[in-house]
C-alpha positions as CSV (number, residue, x, y, z in Angstrom):
1,M,0.0,0.0,0.0
2,A,1.3,3.5,-0.9
3,D,2.5,5.6,2.0
4,P,1.3,9.2,1.4
5,A,4.2,10.5,3.4
6,R,6.9,8.9,1.2
7,S,7.9,9.9,-2.3
8,G,10.2,8.3,-4.8
9,V,13.0,10.0,-6.8
10,L,14.1,8.3,-10.0
11,L,17.4,9.5,-11.3
12,I,17.7,8.6,-15.0
13,N,20.9,8.5,-17.0
14,L,21.9,7.0,-20.4
15,G,23.6,3.8,-19.6
16,T,26.9,1.9,-19.9
17,P,28.1,-1.5,-21.0
18,D,28.2,-4.2,-18.3
19,S,32.0,-4.5,-18.9
20,P,34.6,-3.3,-21.4
21,A,34.6,-6.7,-23.1
22,V,33.9,-6.5,-26.8
23,G,30.8,-8.6,-26.6
24,D,29.3,-6.4,-23.8
25,V,30.2,-3.2,-25.6
26,R,28.6,-4.5,-28.9
27,R,25.5,-5.4,-27.0
28,Y,25.3,-1.9,-25.5
29,L,25.9,-0.2,-28.9
30,R,23.1,-2.4,-30.5
31,E,20.6,-1.4,-27.8
32,F,21.6,2.2,-27.7
33,L,21.8,2.9,-31.4
34,S,18.7,0.9,-32.3
35,D,16.6,3.5,-30.5
36,P,14.7,5.4,-33.2
37,R,15.1,8.6,-31.2
38,V,18.9,8.2,-31.4
39,I,19.3,7.3,-35.0
40,D,16.1,8.7,-36.5
41,I,16.2,7.1,-40.0
42,H,14.1,4.4,-41.7
43,P,14.0,1.2,-39.4
44,V,15.4,-1.0,-42.1
45,A,18.3,1.4,-42.8
46,R,18.9,1.8,-39.0
47,F,19.0,-2.0,-38.5
48,A,21.5,-2.4,-41.3
49,L,23.7,0.4,-40.1
50,V,23.8,-0.6,-36.5
51,H,24.0,-4.4,-36.9
52,G,25.9,-4.5,-40.1
53,A,28.4,-1.7,-39.6
54,I,28.5,0.2,-36.3
55,A,28.4,-2.6,-33.7
56,P,30.7,-5.0,-35.6
57,L,33.3,-2.4,-36.6
58,R,33.2,0.1,-33.7
59,G,32.8,-2.6,-31.0
60,P,36.5,-3.5,-30.6
61,R,37.6,0.2,-30.8
62,S,34.9,1.3,-28.3
63,A,35.9,-1.6,-26.0
64,A,39.5,-0.4,-25.9
65,Q,38.3,3.1,-25.1
66,Y,36.2,1.7,-22.2
67,R,39.1,-0.3,-20.9
68,S,41.2,2.8,-20.7
69,I,38.7,4.4,-18.2
70,W,37.3,1.3,-16.4
71,G,37.9,1.2,-12.7
72,P,37.7,-1.6,-10.1
73,D,34.0,-0.7,-9.4
74,G,33.0,-0.4,-13.0
75,S,32.4,2.4,-15.5
76,P,32.7,6.0,-14.3
77,L,29.1,6.7,-15.3
78,L,27.7,4.0,-13.1
79,V,30.1,4.7,-10.2
80,H,29.2,8.4,-10.1
81,G,25.5,7.5,-10.6
82,R,25.5,5.3,-7.5
83,A,27.4,7.9,-5.5
84,L,24.7,10.5,-6.4
85,E,22.0,8.0,-5.5
86,R,23.5,7.5,-2.1
87,A,24.3,11.1,-1.5
88,L,20.8,12.3,-2.5
89,A,19.1,9.7,-0.3
90,A,21.1,10.8,2.7
91,E,20.3,14.5,1.9
92,L,16.6,13.9,1.5
93,G,16.1,11.5,4.5
94,D,13.6,8.7,5.2
95,R,10.6,10.4,3.6
96,Y,12.1,9.7,0.2
97,V,13.3,6.6,-1.7
98,V,16.0,7.3,-4.3
99,R,16.8,5.0,-7.2
100,L,19.1,5.2,-10.2
101,G,17.8,3.8,-13.5
102,M,19.5,3.6,-16.9
103,R,17.8,4.0,-20.2
104,Y,20.0,1.2,-21.6
105,Q,21.5,-1.8,-19.8
106,R,21.8,-1.9,-16.1
107,P,20.3,-0.9,-13.7
108,P,17.3,-1.0,-16.0
109,L,15.0,2.0,-15.7
110,T,12.0,-0.4,-15.6
111,A,13.4,-2.4,-12.7
112,S,14.2,0.8,-10.7
113,L,10.6,2.0,-11.3
114,R,9.3,-1.3,-9.8
115,E,11.6,-1.0,-6.8
116,L,10.1,2.4,-6.1
117,L,6.6,1.1,-6.4
118,G,7.5,-1.9,-4.2
119,A,8.8,0.6,-1.6
120,G,5.2,1.9,-1.3
121,V,5.9,5.5,-2.5
122,S,2.8,7.6,-3.2
123,R,4.4,9.5,-6.1
124,I,7.5,9.4,-8.2
125,L,9.6,12.4,-9.2
126,A,11.6,11.5,-12.3
127,L,14.8,13.5,-13.1
128,P,16.5,12.7,-16.4
129,L,20.1,13.7,-15.7
130,F,20.5,15.6,-19.0
131,P,20.8,19.4,-18.5
132,Q,19.7,20.3,-22.0
133,Y,16.7,18.7,-23.7
134,A,17.3,16.4,-26.6
135,S,14.9,13.9,-28.0
136,S,17.7,11.3,-28.2
137,S,18.3,11.6,-24.4
138,T,15.6,13.2,-22.3
139,G,12.9,12.3,-24.8
140,S,13.9,8.7,-25.1
141,A,14.3,8.2,-21.3
142,L,10.8,9.7,-20.7
143,Q,9.2,7.6,-23.4
144,R,10.6,4.4,-21.9
145,L,9.6,5.5,-18.4
146,L,6.0,6.3,-19.4
147,E,5.7,3.0,-21.3
148,A,6.8,1.1,-18.2
149,A,4.4,3.1,-16.0
150,A,1.6,2.4,-18.4
151,G,2.2,-1.3,-18.0
152,E,1.3,-1.2,-14.4
153,W,-2.2,-2.1,-13.3
154,N,-2.2,0.8,-10.8
155,V,-0.5,3.4,-13.0
156,P,1.7,5.4,-10.7
157,T,1.7,9.2,-10.3
158,I,4.8,10.5,-12.0
159,E,6.0,14.0,-12.1
160,V,8.9,14.9,-14.4
161,L,11.6,17.4,-13.3
162,G,12.5,18.8,-16.7
163,E,15.7,20.1,-18.2
164,F,17.8,22.4,-16.0
165,Y,20.3,24.0,-18.4
166,D,20.2,27.4,-16.7
167,E,18.8,26.4,-13.3
168,P,20.7,28.3,-10.7
169,G,21.6,25.3,-8.6
170,F,23.1,23.4,-11.6
171,V,25.0,26.4,-12.7
172,S,26.4,26.9,-9.2
173,A,27.4,23.3,-9.1
174,L,29.1,23.6,-12.5
175,A,31.0,26.7,-11.2
176,D,32.0,24.9,-8.0
177,V,33.7,22.1,-10.0
178,T,35.2,24.5,-12.5
179,R,36.6,27.2,-10.3
180,P,39.2,25.1,-8.5
181,V,40.6,24.0,-11.9
182,L,40.8,27.6,-13.1
183,E,42.5,28.7,-9.9
184,R,45.0,25.8,-9.9
185,A,45.8,25.6,-13.6
186,A,45.4,29.3,-14.6
187,P,44.3,28.5,-18.1
188,D,44.4,31.0,-20.9
189,H,40.9,29.8,-22.1
190,L,37.9,27.7,-21.0
191,L,36.3,25.6,-23.7
192,M,32.8,24.4,-22.9
193,S,32.4,21.2,-25.0
194,Y,29.0,19.7,-25.3
195,H,27.8,16.4,-26.8
196,G,26.8,17.0,-30.5
197,L,23.6,16.2,-32.3
198,P,22.7,15.7,-36.0
199,E,21.5,19.0,-37.4
200,R,18.2,17.4,-38.5
201,Q,17.4,16.6,-34.9
202,V,18.0,20.1,-33.8
203,R,15.8,21.4,-36.5
204,K,13.1,19.0,-35.6
205,S,13.1,20.4,-32.0
206,A,12.7,23.9,-33.3
207,P,10.3,23.5,-36.2
208,D,8.9,27.0,-36.0
209,S,12.3,28.7,-36.2
210,E,13.3,29.8,-39.6
211,R,16.6,31.0,-38.2
212,C,17.6,27.6,-36.9
213,L,21.3,26.8,-37.8
214,S,21.2,29.6,-40.5
215,D,21.4,32.7,-38.3
216,P,24.5,32.9,-36.2
217,A,22.6,34.9,-33.6
218,C,19.7,32.4,-33.3
219,C,21.2,30.7,-30.2
220,A,22.0,34.0,-28.5
221,S,18.7,33.8,-26.5
222,I,15.9,31.5,-25.6
223,R,12.6,32.3,-27.3
224,P,9.3,30.5,-27.8
225,D,10.5,29.3,-31.2
226,N,13.7,27.7,-29.9
227,A,12.7,26.9,-26.3
228,R,13.4,23.1,-26.8
229,C,16.4,23.6,-29.1
230,Y,19.3,21.7,-27.7
231,R,22.0,24.0,-29.2
232,A,20.3,27.1,-27.9
233,Q,20.1,25.6,-24.4
234,C,23.8,24.7,-24.6
235,H,24.6,28.3,-25.3
236,A,22.3,29.4,-22.5
237,T,24.2,27.1,-20.1
238,S,27.5,28.6,-21.3
239,R,26.4,32.2,-20.8
240,A,25.1,31.4,-17.3
241,L,28.4,29.6,-16.4
242,A,30.5,32.4,-17.8
243,R,28.5,34.9,-15.7
244,E,28.9,32.8,-12.6
245,L,32.6,32.5,-13.1
246,E,32.9,36.2,-14.1
247,L,34.8,35.3,-17.3
248,D,35.5,38.0,-19.8
249,D,34.4,37.7,-23.4
250,G,37.1,36.0,-25.3
251,R,38.2,33.8,-22.4
252,W,35.7,31.1,-23.1
253,S,34.0,29.5,-26.1
254,V,31.6,26.7,-27.0
255,S,32.1,23.5,-29.1
256,F,30.5,20.1,-29.8
257,Q,32.0,16.7,-29.6
258,S,31.3,13.0,-30.2
259,R,29.9,13.2,-33.8
260,L,29.1,9.9,-35.5
261,G,28.7,9.2,-39.2
262,R,28.7,11.4,-42.3
263,T,25.4,13.3,-41.7
264,P,25.9,17.0,-40.7
265,W,26.2,17.6,-37.0
266,I,26.0,20.9,-35.1
267,Q,29.2,22.9,-35.0
268,P,31.8,24.0,-34.2
269,F,33.5,20.6,-33.6
270,T,35.7,20.3,-30.5
271,D,38.5,18.6,-32.4
272,E,38.5,21.4,-35.0
273,V,38.3,24.2,-32.4
274,L,41.5,23.0,-30.6
275,P,43.8,23.8,-33.6
276,R,42.2,27.3,-33.9
277,L,42.8,28.0,-30.2
278,A,46.4,26.8,-30.5
279,A,46.9,29.0,-33.5
280,A,45.4,32.0,-31.6
281,G,48.1,31.6,-29.0
282,V,46.3,29.7,-26.3
283,R,48.8,27.4,-24.5
284,R,47.0,26.4,-21.2
285,L,43.5,25.2,-21.8
286,A,40.7,24.0,-19.5
287,V,37.7,22.0,-20.9
288,V,34.4,21.6,-19.1
289,C,31.6,19.4,-20.5
290,P,28.3,20.9,-19.2
291,S,26.0,18.5,-21.1
292,F,27.1,15.7,-18.9
293,T,26.3,15.5,-15.2
294,A,28.5,12.4,-14.6
295,D,31.9,11.6,-15.9
296,C,31.8,9.0,-18.6
297,L,33.5,7.8,-21.8
298,E,32.9,11.1,-23.5
299,T,34.5,13.2,-20.7
300,V,37.2,11.0,-19.3
301,E,38.4,9.3,-22.5
302,E,37.4,11.7,-25.3
303,I,38.5,14.8,-23.5
304,G,40.8,13.7,-20.8
305,I,42.8,11.4,-23.0
306,R,42.3,12.0,-26.7
307,A,41.7,15.7,-26.7
308,R,44.7,16.1,-24.3
309,E,46.9,14.1,-26.7
310,Q,45.7,16.3,-29.6
311,W,46.4,19.4,-27.7
312,A,49.9,18.3,-26.9
313,G,50.5,17.5,-30.5
314,L,49.4,21.1,-31.4
315,G,52.1,22.5,-29.0
316,G,49.7,23.2,-26.1
317,E,51.3,23.4,-22.7
318,S,48.4,21.8,-20.7
319,L,44.8,20.7,-21.1
320,E,42.9,20.3,-17.8
321,Q,39.6,18.4,-17.9
322,V,37.1,19.8,-15.4
323,P,35.2,17.0,-13.7
324,C,31.4,16.8,-14.1
325,V,29.2,17.7,-11.2
326,N,28.9,14.0,-10.3
327,A,27.9,13.8,-6.6
328,H,29.3,17.2,-5.7
329,P,27.6,18.6,-2.6
330,T,26.3,21.6,-4.4
331,W,24.7,19.5,-7.0
332,V,23.2,17.1,-4.4
333,R,21.7,20.0,-2.5
334,S,20.4,21.5,-5.8
335,I,18.5,18.3,-6.7
336,A,17.1,18.0,-3.1
337,E,15.8,21.6,-3.2
338,R,14.0,20.9,-6.5
339,V,12.5,17.7,-5.1
340,R,11.4,19.3,-1.9
341,G,10.0,22.2,-3.8
342,R,7.6,19.9,-5.6
343,V,6.6,17.8,-2.6
344,E,6.7,19.9,0.6
């Protein structure tokens, strides 16, 4: 029986392979990339691409990348997710039950939902841990959650805590993990590198904007016609973080990483920005990744290893990777305040 005094909090992240073994990585890639919100092309073409090309060919390379960051307790994404789960539960207290669920692989989002229901919570607050909205991340996670909830005989009450790209608590947490790096490393420039998206997906999220990806000033503000635009929200996060850190114009810039395939992706690309910064005289660089709340393959390996190697090859003196907010106390308190604000 549901206890009206207890609420559930479901933290949702993308997911991670069970291990860095090639078979487990291929299984993860097949599940992740078969999602029609991730690769939004004809189902037959998507199946052929994922099962015939990406998983077989990229599996060994991705497995090697995962091995380079895998720790004794597993992947960074899962380790930091569990740490956030524990810290938030301690911050919220006995009136709340907190669970972590992954959109792909383990712990399955559906199983975490059933654990909350089994704990007798009266309502569930779902927080997709993606600061900026994208159909391929937030949209996919919420679709899976609502499908799972609809399969229950007693459909649970679920309230979604939406994107938080410029929410003050998140921006403060970002600043709190970035500021020590800036003070210690004294970089010449701060690069804010976000996960990329295909251009067609950005346009689909801003169908009423004729300026989308054609007007350089389109992402300079959030308006009704681009309110769910991922790229515009990334720029809004960057402006908010720059204000919080009191960075002068020219001391920071925005880029996008992790592109896949030949279809056009949003720009500028991180690996193409690095040579331009080096040519402009930047020698000490710091990189923060504000589209990720937990360190993962894209932050630890793509930025912390590959981008650092590229920067050294360009003659750069140092590249410092800023950690994600992970389970930082400021971030934990921020989530707790949002949850309590909805419940109490």
